[in-house]
Residue frames relative to the residue before (quaternion, step in Angstrom):
aa qw qx qy qz dx dy dz
X 1.0000 0.0000 0.0000 0.0000 0.00 0.00 0.00
X 0.3507 -0.7437 0.5364 0.1903 3.58 -0.88 0.98
X 0.3456 -0.7208 0.5709 0.1874 3.52 -0.87 1.03
X 0.5490 -0.6339 0.4287 0.3362 3.60 -0.90 0.89
X 0.6486 0.5253 -0.3234 0.4458 3.60 1.05 -0.69
X 0.6112 0.5565 -0.3505 0.4403 3.60 1.22 -0.34
X 0.6195 0.5586 -0.3367 0.4369 3.58 1.24 -0.39
X 0.1191 -0.7636 0.6324 0.0529 3.54 -0.84 1.03
X 0.0503 -0.8068 0.5880 -0.0274 3.52 -0.58 1.22
X 0.7693 -0.3787 0.2448 0.4525 3.59 -1.28 0.01
X 0.7571 0.3850 -0.2044 0.4867 3.59 1.01 -0.79
X 0.4084 0.7004 -0.4832 0.3303 3.59 1.27 0.09
X 0.2713 -0.7615 0.5698 0.1477 3.57 -0.83 1.02
X 0.1508 -0.7944 0.5880 0.0233 3.54 -0.82 1.14
X 0.0918 0.7725 -0.6269 0.0431 3.56 -1.17 0.59
X 0.4691 -0.6620 0.4965 0.3086 3.54 -1.05 0.71
X 0.5100 -0.6375 0.4873 0.3099 3.55 -1.22 0.59
X 0.5369 -0.6638 0.4364 0.2840 3.53 -1.15 0.70
X 0.6756 0.5340 -0.3032 0.4081 3.61 1.13 -0.48
X 0.5522 0.5732 -0.4093 0.4461 3.58 1.22 0.41
X 0.2529 -0.7706 0.5705 0.1296 3.57 -0.64 1.14
X 0.0908 0.8031 -0.5836 0.0786 3.58 -0.96 0.84
X 0.0964 -0.7578 0.6420 0.0660 3.48 -1.37 0.34
X 0.3533 -0.7179 0.5577 0.2208 3.55 -1.14 0.64
X 0.0043 0.7769 -0.6277 0.0494 3.53 -0.82 1.09
X 0.8354 -0.1433 0.0452 0.5286 3.56 -0.54 1.25
X 0.7284 -0.4677 0.2184 0.4504 3.59 0.76 1.16
X 0.6430 0.4600 -0.3348 0.5128 3.58 1.22 0.33
X 0.3222 -0.7504 0.5464 0.1859 3.54 -0.94 0.88
X 0.1216 -0.7384 0.6619 0.0423 3.50 -1.00 1.04
X 0.0155 0.8377 -0.5436 0.0506 3.57 -0.73 0.99
X 0.2211 -0.7319 0.6298 0.1372 3.47 -1.38 0.39
X 0.2278 -0.7380 0.6210 0.1334 3.53 -0.84 1.00
X 0.3686 -0.7378 0.5242 0.2121 3.55 -0.51 1.20
X 0.6535 0.5375 -0.3087 0.4344 3.55 0.95 -0.91
X 0.7592 0.3686 -0.1907 0.5013 3.59 0.92 -0.96
X 0.3083 -0.7645 0.5035 0.2588 3.57 1.21 -0.50
X 0.5732 0.5808 -0.3727 0.4418 3.58 1.13 0.66
X 0.3719 -0.6909 0.5768 0.2271 3.52 -1.29 0.58
X 0.0712 -0.7761 0.6255 0.0363 3.55 -1.19 0.65
X 0.1441 -0.7608 0.6270 0.0853 3.52 -1.25 0.53
X 0.1358 -0.7905 0.5943 0.0588 3.58 -0.86 0.98
X 0.4454 -0.6650 0.5352 0.2702 3.53 -1.12 0.74
X 0.8111 -0.3048 0.1983 0.4582 3.54 -1.32 -0.20
X 0.7166 0.4358 -0.2673 0.4745 3.61 0.76 -0.98
X 0.6494 0.5096 -0.3163 0.4675 3.59 0.92 -0.84
X 0.6352 0.5218 -0.3190 0.4718 3.56 1.05 -0.78
X 0.6496 0.5080 -0.3191 0.4671 3.58 0.99 -0.78
X 0.6173 0.5258 -0.3447 0.4729 3.59 0.99 -0.78
X 0.6518 0.5207 -0.3127 0.4540 3.58 0.89 -0.93
X 0.6415 0.5224 -0.3166 0.4640 3.59 1.00 -0.84
X 0.6622 0.5109 -0.3035 0.4564 3.57 0.89 -0.95
X 0.7122 0.4727 -0.2594 0.4496 3.57 0.96 -0.87
X 0.3404 0.7147 -0.5238 0.3144 3.58 1.22 0.35
X 0.7519 0.2354 -0.1352 0.6008 3.57 1.11 -0.76
X 0.6159 -0.5369 0.4042 0.4112 3.60 -1.12 0.54
X 0.0265 0.8089 -0.5795 0.0955 3.57 -0.75 1.13
X 0.4367 -0.6754 0.5289 0.2708 3.56 -0.92 0.92
X 0.6041 -0.5846 0.4028 0.3619 3.57 -1.05 0.78
X 0.6637 0.5027 -0.3199 0.4522 3.61 0.90 -0.86
X 0.6309 0.5177 -0.3321 0.4728 3.61 1.07 -0.67
X 0.6076 0.5479 -0.3383 0.4649 3.57 1.05 -0.77
X 0.6628 0.4993 -0.2993 0.4710 3.59 0.89 -0.95
X 0.6469 0.5254 -0.3186 0.4516 3.59 0.91 -0.91
X 0.6675 0.4996 -0.3018 0.4623 3.59 0.91 -0.91
X 0.6658 0.5007 -0.3083 0.4593 3.58 0.92 -0.87
X 0.6501 0.5137 -0.3206 0.4590 3.59 1.00 -0.78
X 0.6242 0.5354 -0.3331 0.4613 3.58 1.09 -0.69
X 0.7533 0.4315 -0.2061 0.4516 3.56 0.94 -0.91
X 0.7786 0.2294 -0.1149 0.5726 3.58 1.10 -0.67
X 0.4106 -0.7009 0.5232 0.2578 3.58 -0.94 0.81
X 0.3187 0.7273 -0.5281 0.3010 3.54 -0.10 1.35
X 0.5324 -0.6253 0.4608 0.3364 3.57 -1.10 0.64
X 0.6421 -0.5259 0.3919 0.3969 3.57 -1.23 0.47
X 0.6572 0.5167 -0.3158 0.4488 3.59 0.94 -0.86
X 0.6763 0.4800 -0.2972 0.4731 3.57 0.85 -0.92
X 0.6493 0.5225 -0.3125 0.4558 3.57 0.94 -0.90
X 0.6756 0.4990 -0.2881 0.4599 3.57 0.88 -0.97
X 0.6960 0.4875 -0.2779 0.4480 3.58 0.82 -0.99
X 0.7173 0.4475 -0.2647 0.4639 3.57 0.80 -0.98
X 0.6265 0.5209 -0.3389 0.4704 3.58 1.08 -0.67
X 0.6478 0.5096 -0.3243 0.4643 3.59 0.93 -0.84
X 0.6260 0.5338 -0.3350 0.4593 3.59 0.97 -0.81
X 0.6722 0.4880 -0.2875 0.4767 3.58 0.94 -0.90
X 0.6401 0.5223 -0.3181 0.4650 3.60 0.96 -0.88
X 0.6471 0.5176 -0.3190 0.4599 3.60 0.96 -0.82
X 0.6318 0.5172 -0.3352 0.4701 3.59 1.04 -0.72
X 0.6438 0.5050 -0.3188 0.4783 3.58 0.99 -0.83
X 0.6465 0.5257 -0.3028 0.4626 3.53 1.02 -0.85
X 0.6472 0.5258 -0.3118 0.4554 3.59 0.94 -0.89
X 0.7131 0.4206 -0.2381 0.5079 3.57 1.09 -0.76
X 0.4195 -0.7378 0.4355 0.3000 3.58 1.36 0.12
X 0.3926 0.7325 -0.4577 0.3159 3.54 1.00 0.92
X 0.7579 0.2680 -0.1781 0.5675 3.59 1.28 -0.16
X 0.3071 -0.6954 0.6171 0.2033 3.50 -1.40 0.32
X 0.0550 0.7844 -0.6176 -0.0160 3.56 -1.20 0.45
X 0.2002 -0.7734 0.5886 0.1233 3.51 -1.24 0.54
């Protein structure tokens, strides 16, 4: 059974959690999840998503911003962004409502 809170739709507001330490090194974000005790590294697009999610952002707004900045189709942008968001969610690094 799918929990309603598990569904991320266009109007779902996303934000990164405050308990994740990170630093930008040569346009790449390196982070440490205190809760998970694990290090992560994001490439250019993942780093940009992380930057955008500093403030509460609707999923559709996130997609619009990424499409403006990177030359990518709506389908590719939506699919790859959702995959990345789910990974952040699985690692408990973001909040959404």
